[in-house]
N, C-alpha and C positions, 0 to 999 in steps of 0.2 A: 439767411443767417450768415454771419461772418465765418469764413474758414479759419480754423484754429489748428495749431500743431498738437494733435491728439495721439497719444501713444497707444491707448487701449480702447477708447470709446467705440470705434468702428469695428474692432476685432471681436467685441463681446456681443453676441446676439442671443445668448441663452445662459441660464445658471450653470449649465455644464461647462461652458467656456469660461465662466467666471472662476470656477474652481481651479483652473489651470494657473491662476495668478498667485504670486506670493502675497503675504499680508501687506508688505510694503507696496507692491504693485497695485493691490486693491485700494490702498489709500490714494494713490495717484489717480486711479480710475474714478474714485468717488469725487475727486476734485473736478475731473472732466465732466462727469454726469451733472454735478452742481452747476457748472458753467453752461452746459447744454440746456438745462432747465431754465436758467435765467434768460439766455438768448431766445429760446423758443417762446417763453411766456411774455417777453417784451413786445413781440409782434402779434402773438395769438394768446390773449390774456387767459389766465386761469388762477387756481389757488396756489400761489407761489410760496408763501411763508412756511406753511405746514410741511410741504414736500421738501423744502430746503433743509428743514430740521431733521428729516427722517432719512437722508441719503445713506449715511453710514449704517443705520439700523437695517434698511432694506438690503443693502449689499451684504452685511454680515449674516442675515437670515438666509439668503439664497446661497451664500458661501458655505454655511454649516449644514443646513438641512437639504434633503434631497427632494426639492420641489420638481414637479407638481405632485409626486406621490405623497410627500409630506405636505400638509395643508397649512397655509398662512391666511388667516382671516383678518382683514384690515378694517378697523372701525372708522366710521365717518366716511372715509374713502378719499378725502382730498389730500392725504399725506402719501399718496401712492405713485407719484410721478416717477421716482427712481425705480420703483418696482416694475412699472410698465416698461421703462427703457431697458432694464435688465432682462426682461422676459420676452424679447424679440419684437418690441414695438417702438424701437428708436425712431425710425422714419415716420411711422404712423403718428407718433407723438406730436409731430409738427402740425397735424390736422386734428388734434384732440379738441373736443367741445364744438366741432363744426358739423354742419349738415353732412351726413354720410361719413363723417370721420369717427374716430374712436371716442369713447366716453371719457370724461374727466374723473370718473369714479370706477371702481372695480365692477365688472360685469361678467357673470359666468358664461354668457353666450359669446363673449369677446375673446376669451383665452382660457385654456385649462389651468393657467397659473392663478387666475382669479377664482379662488375657491368658493367665495360667497360674494354676492352683490352688496355694494355699500352706497351710502348717500346720507342716511339718517344715523344719528349717534346711538351709541350704547348697545349695539346689537351683537358685537363680535363674540363676547364670552358665551352667550347662550347658543349662538350658531356653532361655535367651535366645540362646545361641550356636546352638542348633538352629533357632530362628526366623530368626536372621540368615542362616544358610546356606540355609534354605528360600527366603527372600526373594531371595537372590542367584541361586539356581538357577532360580527362576521369573521372574526379570527384574523384580522388584518393588522399589519404592523405600522400603519401610518402614524407619524408624529403630528400633533395638532398644536398650532400656535395661534393665539388671539393677540392682536396688537391694538391696544386701546389708548387713546390720548386726546389731545385738544379739548379737554374739558369733559370728555364723554363719560368718565367714571362717575360724574355726578348724576347721571341718569338712573332712574329706578331700575330699569331693565338690567343694567350692569350689576347691581347688587343682587337682583334675583338670580342672575347667572352664577355669581360668586357663591351665593348661598346654596344653590343646587349642586354645584361642582364640589364644594367643600364637604358636603354631606357624604360623599362617596370617595373613600380613599383610593378606589380603583380608577377614578377619573383621571386618565393620563393626559393632562392638559397643561400647557405652559401659557400663562398670561403675561404679556409684556406691557407694563404701564409706561407709556411714552410720555413722561412728565415734563411739559414745557411751561407750566403755570399759566396757560392761555387756553381760551376757547377762540372765538373770533376776537372778543375783547378780553381783558384781564379776567382770569378765573376768579370765582367767588365761592364763599361758603366755608363750612367747617372742615370739609375734606381737604380743600386747598391749604388751609392753615395747618392741618395735621401733616400733610406731605412736606410742607416747608419746615416744620419742626423736625421731622425725620432727617431731612437733607441738610439742615443747618446745625444739628447737634455736634458740637466740637468733640466731645468725649466719644460719641458713637462713631463718628467718621474716623477719628484717630485709631480707634480699636479696629474698625473695619478695614482700614488700609493695611494695618499690620497683618491681619489674618487672611485677607482676600487672596493673596498669591497662593497660600496653602489651600484655601477653599476651592480655588479655580482649577488646580492642576489635575486632580483625579476625582472621579465621581465617588469612589469609595470613601476617601477622606472627607469629601464634601458632605456626604450623607452622615458620616460620623459626627462631624462638628455641627451640622445642622440640628442634630437631636438636642444639643445643649445650647443652641443659638438663642432660643426663646428666652431662657433665663438670663443670658448675658444682655440681650436687648432690653429686657424689663429692668435690669439693674441700671443700665445706662440711661434709658429714657424714662424710667420710673412709671411706666404704664405698659400694658399689653399692646403688641402690634395688632392693628386692626385686621390685617389680612391673615395673620396666624390665628387670630380668634375665630376666623371662618375656615380653619383647617387647611389653609394654603401655606406651603413652605415659602417663606419670604427671603429673597436675595436682593442685595443692593443697599443703597442706590449706587449705580455705576455711571460713568461718563459715557453718554450715548454717542459721542464723537471720537472716542478713543477706540479705533478699530482693533488693535491687538487685544485690548481688554474685552471688548464685545465678543470677538471671535472665541477667545479663550473661555469666557463665561458661558456662551451658548453651547460650546462643545461639552462643557462640564455638565450643563443642565439637560442636554439632549437625551441622555439615557436614564435620567432619574424618573422613576415612576411616581404617579400620583399628581394631585393638583399643586402647582407651584407658580409663584409670581416673581418676575424680575422687574425691579424698579429701575428704569433708565432715565437719566436726566439729559434733555436735549434743549437746544436753543432754537426757537421758532425764527426762521429767516437766516439760519446759520450760513455764514460764508458770503453774505451780501450786505454790506454796511447799512444801506437805507432800510432794508427789511429787518435787520437786527434792532435798529434804533426806533422804528415806528411799526411795531408788530401788528397792530390793528389795521392800519392803512394797507400794509403790504400782505395781509392775508389774501386779498384778491385785488391787486392794485390797478388793473386795467393795463393799457399799453404804456410803455415807458422806454426811456433811453437806458440801455443796460450799462453804459459806460459812466454816465453822470447821475443816474437815478431820477432824472426829471420825468415826471408822469405827464402823459399826454391826455389831459382831461378834455372831453369833447365840449367845445364852447356851446353853451346854451343859456338863454335867459329864462328858460322854463324851470320851475321848481319841481323837484321829485316829490312823489306822493308821500314818501316817508317824512320829508321835510314839512309838508303841509300838515301832516298829522302831528309831528313833534312840536311845531310852533303853535298850532291851534290848541294842543293839550295844555301847554304852558299858560296860554291866555285863560283857558277855562279853569285851570287849577288856581290861578291868582284870584279868580272871582268866587271860587267855591272850595273851601278848605276840606271838604269831604273827598275831593277827587285825588286819587293816587294812581301811579303807573306801575305796571308789572310786566316784566319780560323774562323769557327763558334763554338767557345767554346771548341776546341780540340787541343790546341797547343802541349801538351805532347803526346796525342794519335797520332797525325799526324806527329810528329817529327819537329815541327816548333819552339821548345824552343831554339834550337841552334841559329837560326836567330834572335829570340827575344832578346837573351842575347848579341849577337855581334852587331846587328843593330836594336835596339829597335824602332827607328823612321821609319823603313822600314818593320815593321811587325805589323799586325792588327788582334786582336781578337775581333770580332764584337758581341760576345755572341751567344746564341742559336737563330740564325736568318739566316738560309741558303739562303733564297731568297734575303735578303739584302746583304749577302756576295757576291753573284753572281753579282747583279746589281752594288754594290759598286766597284767590280772588273772591271765591264764594264766601269764605270766612270773613273777609274784610267787609263784603256787602252785607252779610248777616248782622254785623256789628255797626252798621250805619254809614259805612264809607261808600264811595262810588268808584269802583276800580275800573281802570282802562287796561285790559290785558292784551298786550301787543305780541303776536306770535305770527311767524310766517304760515301761510295757508297750508303748505305741505306738512309742516310739523304739527299743526293743530289736529291733524288726523290722529295723532297719537293720544289725544286727550278727548276723543269723541264721547266716551262714557262719562267723563267728568263733566263735560258740558251738559249732557242730558241729566245725569243723576244729581249732581251737586248744585247746578245753577238753574236749569230750565224747569225741572219738576217743582223746585221751591220758589220759582218766580223771582229770583234775586237779581238786583239791578247791576249786573256785571256787563260792561261794554267790551266785547271782543273785537279787536282791530286786527284784521287778517291782511297782512302785507303779502306781496308777491302772489296775489290771486291770479288765476289763469296761467297761460303759457309764459314761463319765465325766460326762455331762451337757452343759452349755452350750458346751463347746469343740467338740463335734460330731464329724463323721465322721473328720476327720484325727487326732483325739486319743483316740478310743475304743480301749481295749485289749482287743479281743474276739477276736484271733487267737492269743493266746499259748498257751492250753490245747491247741487243735487243732494248732498248729504244733510246739511244743516237746515235746509228749507223744509225738511220732513219733520222737524222737531217742534211740537206744539209749544206755544207761548214764547218762542224765540223769534224776534223780529230780525230778518236778514235783508240787508240793504247793500247796494253797490252804486257809488257815485259815478256820474258821467264825466265830471271834471273837478278841478280843485275847489271851486266855490261850493259845489254840491258836497264834497267831502267835509269841508269846514262846517257847513250847516247840518249835515247828518251827525257829526260829532257833537255839536251843540244840542241837537234834538235828543240824541241818545243820553246825554248827561242829565237831561230833565225828565226822562221817560219813567224812571222808577220801575223798570222791568228789564228782562234780559234782551240785549241787543247784540247784533253782529254786523260789522261793516267791513266789506272786503274791497281791496283796491290793488292795482297791479304794481309791479316793479317799474321803476323809471320815471320819466317826466310826464306831466300832464299836457293839456292843450295850450297852456300859456295864459290861462284866465287870470284876471287881476283880482286876486283873492285876499291879499294882505290888507289888514286894516278895515275890511268891510264889516258892517254891523251884522251880527248873527241873525239868521232867520230860521224860525222853527218850521220844520217840514211835517205835514200831516202824515202820520204813520199809515203805510199802505196806499198812498196816493201817488200815482204817476202824473205825467204832464205831457201836453201836446206841444211839440216843438215846431211842427209844420203841418198845416192843413193840406189835404189832398183828396183824391177820389180814386175809387176802384181798388187801389192797393194800399194796405196799411203796413208800415214797417215798425215792429216793436223791438226795442233794444233794451238791454240792461247793462249798466256799467260803462267803462271807458271805451268800449268798442263802439259806443254811440257816436264818438267823434268821427271815425272812419265812415260810419253809416250816414251821418249828416252830409259828408262830402259826396257820398254815392247818391244821395237823394238829389243834391244840387245837379249832379251830372245827368241823372235820369231825367230831371225836369227839362234840361237843355235838349234832350232827345225825345221829348213829347210825353213822358210818363210822369204824371204829377202824383207821386206817392205821399201819403201822410206819414209823419214820423212821430212816434210816441216813445218817451223815455219812461220805462216802468218803475225805475228806482228800487223797487222792492221785489225780492223773490218770495218773501213771506212777510205779511200777507199780500197776495196779489190784489191789484186794483180791479175788483170785479165790476165796478160801475163803468170804468173805462173800457174793459173788455166787452161788456154788454153792448156798449155803443159801437164798438168796432164790429161786433157780430152783425149788428143791424145795418151798418152803413157800407161795408166793403165786400168786394167779391173775392179778394185774395189777401192773405196775411203772410208776411215774412217775419220770422223772429231771428234775432242774432244775439248770441251770448258767448263770452269767453270762458266757457265751461263745458262740461260733458253734456251732450245731447240726451243721452240715456238718463232719465230721471231728472233732467234739468228744467230750466224755466220754460223753454219752448214747449216741452212735453206737457208741463202743467197748464200752459196757455191753451194748447190744443185740446186737452181734456176738458177744460172749462168751456171753450167755444163749442165743442161737440155737445155738451150738456145744454147749451143754449140753442141748439138746433142749427148751428152754422153749417152750411153745406158747400161753402167755397173751399178753395185749395189753401193749404197751409204748408209753407216751405220753412224748414228749421235749419238754421246755420249755426255751427258751433263745432266743438271737438267731437269727432266720431268715436265709435265704440272700439278703440284700439289704443295701444300705448304709443306715445309720441316721443321721439328722441330729441337730441339736442340740435341747435342751430340758432341763427339769429331770429328774434321774434317775428320779423316781417316774413321770413322764409317759412316759419311754422304756421303763421296765420294763413298764408297762401296755400300751403300743403293741406291744411285742414278745411279750407274753403270758406273762410269768413274774413278775408281781408277786403279792402275797399273794392277791388276789382270783382271779387266774388259776390259781394253784396249788390254791386251795380248789375251784374249779370242776372242775379235773382230778381231784381226789380224790373229789369227789361224782359224777363222770362226767356232768357237765352239758354 
C-alpha cells in the first residue's frame, strides 16, 4: 500500500486512544481510516461500499461508549471494517479474508470488541436484547447497542427482536438503524418507502432541525420532550411512527456522516433507559466517487485501482454459473408464462437482473426475508405458477422449515436454485454453502440435484420446469468449465439418473456437482500412471441412482466418492449406506468437507485443506 501522510491512523490502536482525540481530530481520523480501507481493499478485495458508509458511525460509537464493556452488535457484519481498524486490527486488516488472516465479519473468537458474530442479516436486535437482559439479571451496567442496516431491517427476525424488546420497558437497548436505502442492490418493499417518507418529510425535518439542538444537549430535556414527541410526529406525518408503535423511543433521522451531531446525539441517548431507536442516514460508498455512483457494483468490487476506480476484472471466457442460470431462466420464461423468479435481496448476485429487466412483472425481490421468499413461492405454485426461487445456499438455511412445511409436504412445484453451494472462499465460515446436500437430501418428495457443468445446469433447469414437483438445484460461486452451453437445445434429464463418464476397472469414482471437473482431470492423470478408474457423475443427491450403485457394487473392488459438501450426512455417506445394504465388501473412501468449521481463503486453498482438490482425488485413486 502507498505510504500516506497520516496524522492519527497509526497512533490509534484502541478505542481508549480514540477518546483522546477532539471531535475535529476524530473527523480527520475518519478520513484517514476511509482512505486506508480503500487502499487495502483495492489489492485484497472485500465488502467495500457498506464499510465506507459506516466509518463515522463506528468511530462515534467507540468514542462515546466504553467498549468492550459496552457491547456493540453489528448486523450483517460487512459494515465493520472501520470497527476492526479502531479495535487494534489495523495491520491485520491487510490480511482480512485470507487463509490464516482475520475474518471479513465480526467473530467473537477474534476480538473482545466483536460482541457477537455476524455474517447473516437481521440478527443484531435479538442478540443485543439477550445481552441487555443478561446484564440486567446479573446486575451489570453494560450498555448494549445493535447496529442494523444494509436492508437487514426487512428480515422477519429483526421485527421479532423489536417486538420482544418493545414489550418490556426495562429492556435497556439502543438500536441504530443505519439507513442507506440499500442491501446489495437497491432496497425494496414497504419499509423502504416508509423510511423514505420519514426522511423526506419537509415539515417534519424543518421542525426536527429546530428542536434537535435542544433534544441533544441534555438527557433530562431529551426525555421531557420525547414524551410529547409522538403527538408532534403524528401531526406532521399524519400517522403513527412504526417504531414508537412497538414501544421504542424514536430519535432522528440524523446525518450519519456529521460527527459532531453523531457524538452529541449518542452521548444524549447513552444514559436514557428503555428501548430506543436512532435513525441514522448514511451513504453507501461514502467518500469514494465510484462507490457512491454505482453502489451495487462497489458493494464488493474485487481488485481495483484506488486512484482511477478502474476495476481489474479477471479475464475469462467462461460464464459464471449465476449467468447460466439467469440467461436460461429468461429463455424458459419466454416459452412458459407460468414461470416467475423470486429472490431475497440478491437479484444481481443470483443472476435475476436479466429477468427483472425483460419481465419486471414476473420477477420479485422480497428483501432480506428468505422464509417469506420460500412460502411466497409456495403460494405462487399453489395458484398455478412455476416459481424459480433463487437464494444463496448459506441463506437458504434460514428457510429450512418453510421448504419442508410449505413446499415439500404439499408437493408444490417450486424450483429452488441454490447459488454459492459448497466452499465459497474468502467470505468464510458464515457464507460457505456446505450443509445443503446433507440437509435437504433428507426431505421426502424433494428432488436435489447438482450439475457438473454449465450444460448440465441448463438442462436441469429445463427438467425442473417441467417436473411438476419440488426441486432443488445447487451450484457453486464462480465460473464453470467453459462448456459451450449457449443456444443448445434443451434436453430433459431423467430424475434420479446418473451417468458414466469413463469406463474403468477395480476402482469407481463417484462424484456429484462441479467437483466432477477436477475429478475428471484426476482420472486422466491416474490412467497415465496405470490406474484405470471408472468415473460416474451421480447428478442427484436425492433420489440416488440405485441402479447405477447396484452395478458399481457388483463390478468394483474400491469406491471413492467426492462432494463439495459435508461428509457427515452427505452424499458419500448415503452411497456407503446403500452399498453396505447391497453386501459390498470393498473399501469406500469419502472425500469432502470434514466435520469441522472451515474458515476463509481462496477456494483452491480450502479444497486442498479439506482434501478434495485434484491432487487429493488423484492420491485417493492411486491409494496413496
